[in-house]
N, C-alpha and C positions, 0 to 999 in steps of 0.2 A: 581854220579852216577848215578842218576835219569836223567840229563841230557844228559848224554851219552848213557843212555837206550833209551829215546824219539827222541834222532837224528838216535843213528840207526835203530830204527823202521819207522823215516822219511821216513830214505835210502832205506830199506827194501821194504817200502810199494812204492815209486818212481820206484826201480827197476820191483817191478811187476806190478805195469801198463805198463811200457815202452814196459816188455815184452807181457805181455796181448793186447798190441795195436799191437804187430807185429806178432801175433799167424796168421798162414797162414792155412786156412780153405782148405781142399783138394779137396773140388767141384772145386775149381777151379784152370786154370792150371798155372803154374809156370810163363808166359808170361806176367798173373795179374800183379803180384807181381812185376815183373822188369820194366813194362810199354813197353811192346812188341809188345802185342797184336797189329796186325795189322786186320781189318776190311775191308774185299772184296766190292768192287765196280760192281755193275751191274744192268743193266736199269730196270730189274724184281727184283722182291723179295726184296725190300729193307728196308722189316719190316714196311711197314704204317700200316699191318692191326694186328700189333702187339703192335703200339706205345702207342695207350693207355692203353692196361697191363703196361706196363714200367714205365708212367708218372705216374701209380698208386704208384706203388715197387716205386718209387722215391718221391711220398710225404708221404708215411709209412715211410719213413726209413729203406726200407728191402735193405740196401746196397748189402751184400753178394747174393741176390736173381735177385737183377737187375741186378750185374755183370753175374752172372751166362748167366742169359737169352739173354743177350746182346752179349755175346759172344756163344751162340749156335746158336742165331739166325744168319742165312748166309746172306753175303749178305746187309751190313748195311753200307752204305756207305757215311752219311750225318754226319754234325758236330756234333749233339744233342747226337748219340750215342755216339762219344769219352767222351762228357760232362759226362754223365753218370758214364761211367768207369772210370772218373777221379775226379768225387765225391765219389762213391763209395770207391775207392781206398783211399781218400783224411778222409773217415770218418770211416774206416778200420782202420788209422794208417800208409798207406804206403805211405809217401809224395811226393816221388822220381818220383816213378809210375804214382800220381795223374797230377805231372807237367806236364810228358811226356804226359799222355792223355790228357791234358791241352792246351797242344803246340799242339796237332795235331788236337785238336778240333778248334782252331783258324785256323788253317791253310789248313783245308780241303776245297777243292774245291767245294762239294758239300753242298750248306748250305741250311739249314731249309726253308730260305723264298721263293726259288726258286720250292719250291714244296708246296704251300698251299694247294695246291685243294687234296694231299694227307690227308694232317693235321697229317707231320708226327713229327711237334714239341709240337703239344697237349699242346701250349702256351708258353714253354719254349723260352727266348732269348737267346740263345748261350752264347754271349758276355757278356752282362752284370752279367750273372750266374755265367761265370768262372770269372770272376772282383771278385762280391759277395763273391767266394767261397777262393781266394786266395789272396785278396785285392789288387790286379793290380793296379797301379798308379793312387790310390786312394788320393784326397785330400778334403778338406772343401773348400766348396765355401760362400763367402758372401752372406745373406740374405738383402731385402731391408729393409730399417727403414719405420717407420709408416710415415713420411713426403712424402716419395716415394708412397707411398700406398695409401695415400690419394688423390695425385696429380694426379696421374692413374685414380682412382674413379672417378674423372670430368675431366680426357682427354675424349674431342673428337672429336680429330685430326689424331687419327691414328685407326688402326683398334686392337680393342684391346677383342675381345672374338668371340661369335657368339649368335645372338638373342638376351634373356634377359640374358647369360650366359657371364658374364665379368671377365678380371682380376683387382681384388682388391675388389670383391662380397665377403660379408662372407660364410663361410660353411655354414651355415644355408639359406640362398639366392641362393645360386647353389644346393643345394641338396632339394630344395622345389620342390614340384612335384605338384603344382598346376596346372591344366587341362587348366586353362585360357592362360596358359605362350605356345608360340610357339615352344620355343627351352627348354625343361624338361629333370629334370634325371628320369628314368624308374625304375631302381634299382643301387646301387651302394655295393661293397665290398672293406674295408681299404686293404689295398698292403703291407703295413708297410714298413721297408726299401727297398729304391730303388737305384740301381746303373744306373747312366746315362752317358756313354762313362767311363771317367774316371774324372766324379764329383761323390761327394757321400755328398746328402744336407742332414747335421743337424738338427735333430728338425724338420724335416717337415714331413707331409704326404701327402700319395698318397692314392689315391683312384680309382680302376676300374669300369666304369661304362655303363650304356646304356643310350643313348641320344636321347630322340625322337626331329625330326628337320624336317621343311618343304622339307629338302631335299629328305627324304624315307619316303615311305607307315609304315617301319621296321625304330624300334630303330636301332641306330650304335654307336658300339663300341666305348670307351672312355677313357682315361687317364688323371687324375687332381693330380695338385700338390699342395698345400695349406702351406701355413707357416703362422706358428700365426693366424692360422684360417682364411686366407685371402686366395683368388684364385691366383694363380703366376705361372699357367701354366696348359696349356689343350690342348693334340691331340685327334683329332678327326676323325675315319681311315673312310673315304668315302665311300670305298666298293673297290671289285676288280674287272679286265677285265675294259671293255669298258663302265659300268657301273660307276665305278667308276672315271674313266678318265670325262664323261660327267659331273657330280659332281663337279666335280675339275674345271672344264669349267663355271662354273655356278655360284661358289664360288668366281670365279675369276674375272669374269663380275663385280658381285658384289663389290668389294673390289675397284677395278679400278675407277670406278663410283664413289666411293664416296673419294677412296684417291689418286689416279693418278696409274700412271705406276709402276710396283715394283724396289726398286732403286736396284735389281740383278736378271737377269735372266740365267738360266743356263739350256740352251735346247740340250742334248745330249742322249735321244732317238734315235734309228734309229729301220727300219725293217730287219728283216731277211727272205731271203726268202729259204724253205725246199725244194727240187725237187727229186721226186724220178726217178726211172730208167723208171716206166712206162707214164712219162710225167706229173703226177699229182704234186702239186705245192701247198703251202699254205702261208702267211707271219706271223711272230713271232715279236712281239716288244722285243726290249734287249735297257737298259739302264734308265737314271734318266733325266727327267725334274723338274727343282725347281725355286720357283718365291719368293724373298723375300721382305719384306718390313720392315724398319730400323724405327724406331721413338725414338728421343732421351729422357729422362728425369731427372731427379737431377741426381747429382752426380757421372756422370758416368753410368748410368742403361738406360737399352733402352729396349721397349715394341718390339722385333722383332716376327712376325709373316711369317709362311712359308706357300705354298703348295706344294706339291710335290709325283709326279707321276713316281712309279718306277716301271719295265717290266723286267725282264728277261727269256727271250726265248731262248731255246734250239733244235736245228734240231736234232730227232735219226739218230741212224747209218742204213746202208742199212738195217737191220734184222727185222726191224722192224718198223710202220706207228706211233708209239703212239710216240706224243707231248709230252712239257715239256713246259710250260708257267707257269709265275705268274705276276701280274700286280697289285697294292696297291697304291690307290690317299690315301693324309692324309693332314689335314690343322692341324699345330701348331699353337701356339699363346704361348708366355712365354715373363717373366719379367729377363731381364739377365744386368749384371755390363760386359761387352764389355772391355776388356783392350787396344784397340785400337778405333781409331775414324772410321766409314767406309770409304771408298773408295769415294765414291759419296757421294755428300750433300742428306740432308733429304728431300723429297718431299711435304712433307705434311706442 
C-alpha cells in the first residue's frame, strides 16, 4: 500500500511539475508560446540602444521579462534577439516554441557580427549559444596525450603561439603577468563550457583574457583553451577595420619570414561601391581572407595556425546615407586531430 501511495505521489508531483512548466504568463502574447513571433526589420531602431539591458536580463535569468522586452521593442532584425526568445521559451518550458525561435536565429540574414560598431551582440555568440541551448550536433573530441604536448613544447618548426605564449605551456606560465614579458595576460576570466561549432571538448578549461602584445598599445582580447593544465588553443582578436587588417599583415609577414608561405590561401574579400543620387560614393569591404599553416605532430595531431580577415559591408538603401560595415582580423593557433591529411604537403 505504501508503495502504491508513493508511486501516486511521484506521479502527481511529476504531473504538477509538467503543468507548472507550461503555465502561460498573460503578459506575453500567444505568438510567443507558439513560436510564431516575427521581429520586424528596419535600418533604424534595431534595438542597439537597449541591447545592454536585454543582455543583463539574459544573464540574470529573467526569462519572462527578457521575452517581453524583446517583443515590445520594435524593429529587432538581428539573430541575437531570436536567440533571446529561444532561450526564454526553453527555460519557461515551451520546447517547440524555443526550437522555432532557434531556427529563426540561425537562419536570420542579419547577423550580429555585421554590426559590431553598434554592440548589439553584447558578447553573445548566437550559433554557439544555440548549440549550447539545444545540444545540436554535439560530439566529444579526442584530447592530445601528454607525449604530443611534450613534442609540441619542443617544436621549433611551426607557429605555435605568439611571443612567450605558446601551445603546450602550462596554465601558470600563460597567465603569468611578469612585466618583462613582451606578450602577457593582463586580465582573465574563466568561461566554463564552450561550444566550438559542433564540437564539445570534455574536461577542458576556457579562459577569456586581455593580452598585452607589441602589436598594440592597448591590450587585445583573447580566448585561451587549456587541457590538463596545458594551452592547446589560442585566439587573439587583432582589431577591427583597417587597423586590424594592418596588424594581420604584420603577423603574416612575421610568420612567413620564419615558416614560409601558408599551406592554404583563401582570398575572397571584395570591395562594394555604394553610389548615391548626388554622385557621392564610398567603398565598403565584404568577404573573407584566410591564411592557414598546418604542421604535423604525432598520431595524426596537427598544429593549425590561421589568420583571418573578415568583412561585411552593406550599402544602405536610397533613403539614408548610413553605411553598415564590420571588419575583424583574428589570429588563431590550436592543436587539432585532423581526420585526413592536408591536401598540400607541409612547408616546414
